C-alpha positions in Angstrom: 181.3 -94.8 -6.9 178.8 -97.5 -5.9 175.4 -97.1 -7.4 172.3 -96.8 -5.1 170.0 -99.7 -5.0 166.3 -99.3 -5.8 165.4 -99.7 -2.1 167.9 -97.0 -1.2 166.5 -94.6 -3.8 162.9 -95.2 -2.6 164.0 -94.5 1.0 165.6 -91.2 0.0 162.4 -90.1 -1.8 160.3 -90.9 1.2 162.6 -88.8 3.5 162.6 -85.9 1.0 158.8 -86.0 0.8 158.6 -86.0 4.6 160.9 -83.0 4.9 158.9 -81.1 2.2 155.6 -81.8 4.0 157.0 -80.6 7.3 158.4 -77.5 5.7 155.0 -76.7 4.0 153.2 -77.2 7.3 155.5 -74.9 9.2 155.1 -72.2 6.5 151.3 -72.5 6.6 151.4 -72.2 10.4 153.5 -69.1 10.3 151.1 -67.5 7.8 147.9 -68.2 9.8 147.8 -64.8 11.7 148.0 -63.0 8.3 145.2 -65.1 6.8 143.1 -64.5 9.9 143.4 -60.7 9.6 142.4 -60.9 5.9 139.0 -62.4 6.7 136.4 -60.3 8.6 135.3 -61.6 12.0 136.9 -65.0 11.5 135.7 -67.4 14.2 136.4 -70.9 15.3 132.8 -71.5 16.3 130.5 -73.5 14.1 128.4 -71.7 11.4 125.5 -70.0 12.9 122.4 -72.1 13.7 119.0 -70.7 12.7 116.6 -70.0 15.6 113.3 -71.7 16.0 111.8 -68.3 16.7 111.5 -67.5 13.1 109.1 -64.7 12.1 107.7 -66.3 9.0 108.3 -66.0 5.2 108.4 -62.6 3.5 108.6 -62.6 -0.3 109.7 -66.3 -0.1 112.4 -65.3 2.4 112.3 -67.1 5.7 113.1 -64.5 8.4 115.0 -65.6 11.5 114.8 -62.9 14.2 117.1 -63.2 17.2 120.0 -65.5 16.1 121.6 -68.3 18.1 124.9 -70.0 18.5 127.4 -71.2 21.1 129.7 -68.6 22.6 133.1 -68.6 24.4 133.4 -67.9 28.1 133.7 -64.3 29.2 135.1 -62.6 32.3 132.8 -61.8 35.2 133.5 -58.0 34.8 130.4 -56.5 33.3 130.6 -53.3 31.1 129.3 -50.2 32.9 125.9 -48.5 32.5 126.1 -45.5 30.2 124.9 -42.6 32.3 123.4 -39.4 31.0 126.0 -37.1 29.4 127.0 -33.8 30.9 125.7 -31.8 27.9 123.6 -32.4 24.8 124.5 -31.4 21.3 122.8 -31.6 17.9 125.8 -33.4 16.4 125.5 -37.0 15.3 127.5 -39.4 17.3 130.9 -40.7 16.0 130.6 -43.7 13.8 132.9 -46.4 12.7 135.9 -45.9 10.5 135.6 -47.1 6.8 138.3 -49.4 5.4 140.9 -47.7 3.3 141.0 -50.4 0.7 138.1 -52.4 -0.7 138.4 -56.0 0.5 138.8 -58.9 -1.9 136.9 -62.2 -1.5 138.6 -65.5 -1.9 137.3 -68.7 -3.6 135.6 -69.9 -0.4 133.7 -66.6 0.3 129.9 -66.5 0.6 128.1 -63.4 -0.6 125.3 -61.3 0.7 122.2 -60.2 -1.3 120.5 -56.9 -0.5 116.7 -56.9 -0.6 113.9 -54.5 0.3 111.8 -56.2 3.0 109.4 -53.4 4.0 106.5 -54.8 1.8 106.2 -51.7 -0.3 108.5 -49.9 -2.7 109.8 -46.3 -2.6 107.3 -45.4 -5.3 104.4 -46.5 -3.1 102.8 -44.9 -0.1 104.1 -46.3 3.2 101.8 -48.8 4.8 101.4 -50.3 8.3 102.0 -54.0 7.9 102.3 -56.8 10.4 103.6 -60.4 10.7 101.2 -61.8 13.2 102.6 -65.1 14.7 99.7 -65.2 17.2 96.1 -66.3 16.9 94.8 -62.9 18.0 94.1 -61.6 14.5 95.5 -58.1 15.2 94.5 -55.1 13.0 97.1 -52.4 13.3 94.6 -49.7 12.3 92.7 -50.4 15.6 95.9 -49.8 17.6 96.8 -46.7 15.7 93.5 -45.2 16.6 94.2 -45.8 20.4 95.6 -42.9 22.4 99.3 -42.9 23.2 99.6 -45.5 26.0 102.1 -43.6 28.3 101.4 -40.4 30.2 104.5 -38.8 31.6 106.8 -35.8 31.4 110.2 -35.4 29.8 112.6 -34.2 32.5 116.3 -34.4 33.0 115.9 -37.9 34.5 116.2 -41.1 32.5 113.2 -41.9 30.3 114.6 -44.6 28.0 116.6 -47.7 28.8 118.6 -49.5 26.1 119.6 -53.1 26.7 121.1 -56.0 24.7 119.8 -59.5 25.4 122.0 -60.8 22.6 124.8 -58.2 22.8 127.4 -60.3 20.9 125.4 -60.1 17.7 127.8 -58.5 15.2 127.8 -57.0 11.7 130.0 -57.3 8.7 132.9 -54.8 8.5 132.4 -51.8 6.3 133.0 -52.5 2.6 132.2 -56.2 2.9 129.5 -57.9 1.0 130.9 -61.4 1.6 131.9 -63.5 4.6 133.8 -66.8 5.3 131.8 -70.1 5.5 132.6 -70.6 9.2 131.5 -67.0 10.2 129.2 -67.2 13.3 128.3 -63.4 13.2 129.3 -63.0 16.9 131.9 -60.9 18.5 133.0 -59.7 21.9 134.5 -56.6 20.3 131.8 -54.0 21.3 132.6 -51.8 18.3 131.4 -54.5 15.8 128.2 -55.4 17.7 124.7 -54.2 18.5 126.2 -52.7 21.7 127.9 -50.1 19.5 124.7 -49.4 17.7 122.9 -49.0 21.1 125.7 -46.6 22.2 125.0 -44.4 19.1 121.2 -44.5 19.8 121.8 -43.5 23.4 124.0 -40.6 22.4 121.6 -39.4 19.7 118.5 -39.6 22.0 120.3 -37.5 24.7 121.4 -35.0 22.0 117.8 -34.7 21.0 116.6 -34.0 24.5 115.3 -37.5 25.4 117.2 -38.7 28.5 118.4 -42.3 27.8 120.8 -44.7 29.5 122.3 -47.9 28.2 123.2 -51.2 29.7 126.2 -52.4 27.7 126.3 -55.9 29.2 126.3 -58.7 26.6 123.7 -60.8 28.3 124.3 -63.8 26.0 127.7 -64.4 27.4 128.9 -66.8 28.7 125.6 -68.8 28.4 123.4 -68.1 25.4 120.5 -70.0 26.9 120.4 -67.6 29.9 120.2 -64.5 27.7 116.7 -63.5 28.5 116.9 -64.4 32.2 120.1 -62.3 32.5 118.6 -59.3 30.7 115.4 -59.5 32.7 117.4 -59.2 36.0 119.2 -56.2 34.6 116.0 -54.5 33.4 114.3 -55.0 36.8 117.4 -53.7 38.6 117.7 -50.6 36.4 114.0 -49.8 36.6 114.2 -49.9 40.4 117.3 -47.6 40.2 115.7 -45.3 37.6 112.0 -45.3 38.3 111.4 -42.5 35.7 112.2 -44.9 32.9 109.1 -45.7 30.9 110.5 -47.1 27.7 112.8 -50.1 27.2 114.5 -50.8 23.9 116.1 -54.3 23.6 118.3 -53.8 20.6 119.2 -56.8 18.4 120.1 -57.5 14.9 118.3 -60.1 12.7 119.5 -63.0 10.7 117.9 -63.4 7.3 118.4 -66.3 4.9 116.3 -67.3 1.9 115.0 -70.8 1.2 118.3 -71.7 -0.5 120.4 -70.7 2.5 121.6 -67.4 0.9 122.4 -64.5 3.3 119.9 -61.7 2.6 120.4 -58.2 4.1 117.4 -55.8 4.4 118.5 -52.6 2.8 117.2 -49.3 1.7 118.7 -46.0 0.6 117.5 -42.8 2.4 118.9 -39.3 1.7 121.7 -40.9 -0.3 122.9 -43.3 2.4 122.5 -47.1 2.5 120.5 -48.0 5.6 119.8 -51.4 7.2 116.1 -51.8 7.4 114.6 -52.1 10.9 111.9 -54.2 12.6 109.9 -53.9 15.8 109.2 -57.1 17.6 106.3 -57.1 20.1 105.6 -59.9 22.5 102.3 -61.1 23.9 100.9 -63.4 26.6 99.9 -66.3 24.3 102.6 -68.7 25.6 101.1 -68.3 29.1 103.6 -65.8 30.6 101.7 -63.0 32.4 101.9 -59.9 30.2 99.0 -57.4 31.0 100.7 -54.6 29.1 101.2 -56.3 25.7 98.4 -54.3 24.0 100.0 -51.1 25.3 103.4 -52.2 23.9 101.7 -52.9 20.6 99.9 -49.5 20.6 103.2 -47.8 21.3 105.0 -49.8 18.5 102.2 -49.0 16.0 102.5 -45.2 16.7 106.2 -45.5 16.4 106.0 -47.4 13.1 103.7 -44.9 11.7 106.0 -42.0 12.7 109.0 -43.6 11.1 107.0 -44.5 8.0 106.1 -40.8 7.6 109.6 -39.6 8.3 111.7 -42.2 6.4 109.6 -44.4 4.1 111.0 -47.9 3.5 113.2 -47.9 6.6 110.8 -50.2 8.6 110.0 -53.8 7.9 106.5 -55.0 9.1 105.9 -55.2 12.9 106.5 -58.7 14.2 103.9 -59.8 16.7 104.9 -62.9 18.7 103.6 -65.4 21.2 106.6 -65.0 23.4 106.7 -62.3 26.1 110.4 -61.2 25.6 110.7 -59.4 29.0 108.3 -56.8 27.7 105.9 -56.9 30.7 108.0 -54.5 32.7 106.8 -51.3 31.0 104.0 -50.1 28.6 106.7 -48.9 26.2 108.9 -52.0 25.7 110.0 -53.2 22.3 112.6 -55.3 20.6 114.3 -53.3 17.9 116.0 -55.4 15.2 118.6 -53.2 13.4 119.4 -54.9 10.1 120.7 -58.4 9.9 124.0 -60.3 10.0 124.5 -59.5 6.3 124.5 -55.7 6.9 127.6 -53.7 7.5 128.2 -51.8 10.7 127.9 -48.5 8.7 124.5 -49.4 7.3 123.3 -50.1 10.9 124.8 -46.8 12.1 123.0 -44.9 9.3 119.7 -46.6 10.2 119.9 -46.0 14.0 120.4 -42.3 13.6 117.2 -42.0 11.6 115.3 -44.2 14.1 116.5 -42.0 17.0 115.2 -38.9 15.1 111.7 -40.3 14.7 111.7 -41.9 18.2 112.5 -38.5 19.8 109.8 -36.8 17.6 107.1 -39.2 18.8 107.9 -38.8 22.4 108.1 -35.0 22.3 104.7 -34.9 20.5 103.0 -37.2 23.0 104.6 -36.5 26.4 104.2 -33.3 28.4 
């Protein structure tokens, strides 16, 4: 048998390496769907950008309220408005299903750090605190002493409207304290987003005798830059349709990262349950947008913060007063409600919104006829 030349042996090795590379590529391609399911909320979008609307530094943690990012196109079919239910019950609304097995991070996973961001500990008395991003020098004690700013009655007609300017803001799946480096914390799956939390809030308020409706539209889709324009149109339209609505809750979730870029989730434990900490954001007229009712909004937010502090100490982060108007000029009871952050799990957000609804209903029942 004739022996192979050096050139022939080299060519054979090249062909073998090529075949091996193609085989490995095809195997990796076939495994992609399985890898994708193993990582929570995996997205092809770039890692989340941090907003320029930051709310300051708390305990050396820069707080970014109202996240940003580019989003994929969405169909033109808008989700329906959640109307009033046929009957009220005292049962808590259904919450998400916990995973059966604890997830396992991989070598690329990034981890979340829990932190108390309410500015006092569970051993201390609750306090009214504010992050004032304006030049108005607000003292919350002055607003707490003001009378409740809205005089109306609780009837069977809608009183509260829940909207979602950034409806695609999502949470980590239950059981996860880590995420993939390319996670953008956005989802069009309603069950993983603030829309689900708003749904639970709407159900709970109605069960407690506070008539509420919800706009389930994700107003940040398909164009994030049009989020507030879109939600303003929806708010005006729904206020015209339901003139009895006096309170608007624009429900978001925050994004909190420390100075080193670590993902920090605001967390407390109340009645044995881990709860995402909440934050009220109140807009003003300082950027020049007409907003004659901003002091009424702040008065309402201060009374609400005080009520929750009394009911559930450590649940609330400081009130965030901003120069932006945030579509809050439409009623005297408009607020942005930040439910946790992108590091919180959906269950932690669910636990928190149930407590919020309890205090919100108590406040309205005590101050409305």
